[in-house]
N, C-alpha and C positions, 0 to 999 in steps of 0.2 A: 579122408579129406585133407591129408597132409603128407608131406615128404618125410615127416618124423613122427609117426604114430607110435604111441606107447602100446606094446603088446600086452597080452593078458598077464604075463609074469612081471611086467614093469620094465622090460628091457627094450631097447631100440635096436632093430636089426638093420645094419647098414651094409649096402652092397657097394663094392668098389670096382665094378665092371662098368663098361661104357657102351652106349649105343650111338655110334658116331652119327649116323644119318638122322636119327631122331633128335639128338641133342643139338644139332646144328640147324634144325628145321629141314623141310623137304621141298624139292622142286614141285610146284603145283601140278606139273604135267604128270608126276608120278603118283598123285593122290589116288586112293581107291575110288573107283567109279561105281555109281549106282544109277543106271540109265532109266530105271522105271520111274514114271511120274509118281509124286508123293501126294498123299491125302492127309489132311489134318485129323489126328486121332485123339489129341488131347489139347485143350486150350483153357487157360484161366487168365482173365485180365483184371481180376480182383475188383470188379465193378459193383459187387454187392456191398452190403453194410458190414459184413464180417466174413471171416475166413470160411470158405465153402468146405464143410466137413465131409461132403460126399467125394471130394477130390483129395483132401489132405487130412492127415492125422498129426497131432501134436505129440512130440516126445517130451517126457518129463523125467528129469534126472532123479534116480532113486525109485522110479516106478517101472518104466519100460526102457530105461536107458541108464548106462553107467558112465562116469567121467573117464575120458581118455585124453591123451596128449598133455597131461598136466594142465588142462584148461582151468580157468579160475571162476567160471560161471556155473550156476545150476540152470538147466532149462526148465521153464515153468509154463503152464497153460494159463495165461493171464492176458486180459486186454491191455495191460500196461506194457507187455513185451511183444505181443502179436496182435496187430490190428490193421484195418484198412484205412488208408488216409485218402480223403477226398478233397484235400485242400488245393483247389485249383490255382491259388495264387502262388504256390511255392514248389510243388513237387516236380512239375514237368511231365507227369505221367499222362497217358492218353485217356484213361478213365480213372480208375482208382489205382492205388499202389499198395501192395503188401509191405507193411513196415515191421521189421524185426528190430527191437529197440531195447538194448541192455540197460539195466538200472542198477544203481548202487544200493545194496541192501545188506549192510554189514551184519554178519552173524546169521544170515538166512540158513535155516535148517531144512534140508531136503527130506523126503519121506523115508529114505534109508538111513537118516541120521547124520549124513555128511553136512559139513558147514561151509558156507560160501559167502563172499562179500558182494557178489554180483549175480543177477538173474538175467536171463535172456531167452530168445526164442529159437526153436528148431522145428521145422515141419517136413513131412515126407509123404510120398504117394504110396508107400507100401500097403498092400491089401486093397488099395483104391484104384491104382493104375500102375501096371507093370508092362514092360515091353521088351522085345528083342529086335535089335537093329532099328534104323531110322535116324532121323535128325531131331535133336532136342536143343532148344534154345530158350534164353531168357533175356529180357531187357532189364538192365540193372544199373542202379546208381550207388556208387561206393560211399561209405560213411565219411563224415568229417573232411570233405573236400579231398579225399584220398590221401590224407596226411596224418591220420591217427595211428601212430606207431603202436603195434600190438593189438589193434582192433582187427578182428579176423573173420570177415564174412566169407562164405563159401557157397558154391553152386556145383553139385556133384551127384553121382549115382552109385548105387551099390547093388550087387547081385542078390536076388531074392533068396538064394540058397544059404544066405548067412544064418537063417533060422531053420534051415532044413538039412543040417548035418555038415555044412561046409562053412565054418566060421571064417572071419576075416583072418588072413587075406585071401584064402582059397576061393571065396565067393566072387572076388574081383571088384575093384573100385575104379571109377573114372572121375577125376577132378577136373571139371570143365573150367572153373574159375576159383582161384583163391587169392586173397589180398591181405597183406599184413601191415598196411600203412606206408608202404614204399611206392614210388612212382611207377609201379609195374604190377601185373598180375601173373599168376603161374597156372599151368596145367600139368597134370601128372596121372600116372596109372599105377595101380598096386595089384599084385597077385602073388602066387606062392613063392617064387624066387626073386621077386622084385618089389619089395615093400619097405616100409620105414623110410630110410634115406634112399628112395628108389632112383635108379638111373634114368627111368623113363619120365622125364620132366622137362619143361621148357618155360623160360621166363619171357613174357611178352611185354614189350615196352610200347609206349603210346607216342611214337614218332609223329610230330605234327598235330597231335590231339591232346586234349585235356583229360587225364584219367578220371577227373571228378565228374565229367559229363555222363549222361546216359550212354551206355554202350550195350550192344547185343552180343552175348557170348553163346557160341553154338558148337556142337560137335556132331559130325556125321559118322554114323556107326554102320559098317557093313561086315559081312563075314570075312572080308579081307583086311579090315583095319579101322582106324579112327583118324579123322581129320578135324582139326580144331580151327575155329574162326573167331575173330573179333570184328564186328561190323562188316561181315562178309569178306574180310581179308584173311586168307589162310595164314595161320601163325605156327602150326605144328602138325606133323603127320607121322603116324606109327602104323606099320603093317604087320600082319600076322607072320609074313615071311621073315621079318627081322627077329621076331620072337623065336621062330623055329631055328634060325641060324645061330642064335645065342643059347639054344637048348632050354628055353624057358617055356613053362606051361601056359598055353593060351586058355583063359577061362572066361571068354567073352562071347559065347554062343548061347547063353542062357539069359532069362529075363533079368532086367534091372528095374529099380525104382529110383525116383528123384528125391533129392534133399536140398533144402535151403536152410542155412543156419547162420548165426552170428555168435562166434566165440570171442572170449576176451582173454588175452595172454595165452601162455602155454608153450609147448616145446618148439613148434615151428617159428612163431614170432621171436622167441628167445634166441634161437639159432641165427636169426637174421639180425636182430637189433642188440643182442648181448645183454639185455636188461635183466637184472635179478631182483631189484627192489623198486617199488614196494611190493610188486608181484612179479613172478616169472614172466618175462616177455612183455610186461605192461608197465611203462614208465608213468610217473606221477602226472605228467601233462595229459595223458590219455585217461587216467583215472578221473582227473578233473573234468574232462569232457563228458564222461559217463555221468558223473555227479550232476553236471549242468543240464543233462538231458539232451545234448546236441548230437550225440553219436547214434545215427540211424542208418540202417541198411534198407534200401527201397527196391522193390521188384515190381515193374510195370506189368509184365505178363510172362507166362511160361507156355511153351508150345512144343508138341511132338508131332512129327510128320513121318509117315511110312509109305 
């Protein structure tokens, strides 16, 4: 979910090669085409009273998930951090909204004995819904008016082979949207030769729009490549042909599952904001926002079409 993922040994692998056409964005006329009509194969608008466990499972730090990227939170399965908000007066969601809500909980001990000062939420469709190719999108509202430095919500997917003999990054990762409290979001891809500080990344600015508004983040995935969109405007495009030309391994013909999470601090935010205290990548003003309970990541709906 990041351009700076800590690997199993604790090192960050940085690549210093470039992908000129991808880094600069692409001509919409050159985007991969998928002429077949699409049908909706997954949809959740979070209209129930709680998270639909037939579609999502919750990751818990120290049980089925380990801390990566020097993030400062533990993920927990709690109605305090993962819940459905039906407050019609404030959210702007069409029905309900999934809220991922970090909390300050100094000295929290995870099941594996790790200690954290923040708890938060992370959900995924692994073993519930997995897919190969198609269009996946989510309508999202960023936390704290998109100004919470070091607050790190993400919307992304991982190859199912991560638990089937192909660990990260060989499984393949697609970051549809990441945000670290700056007036932009980013997209990226990770694989065998392009991970950590991956060259396959693009920063999307909100020209003429408010980044704090509701926006729909989408990626169209075909055998030929990936095309990224914000509110139906193409922002980035990568093709398999470009991977082949760079001698990189294409690992995106196998199933993926979707993830929504809200991290606090860590390597990627720190590389952007340079903050080291009171937490890596997380300045005091953002800690205060978490303590005040105002930092929330809202998801109106998630959809997959094939």
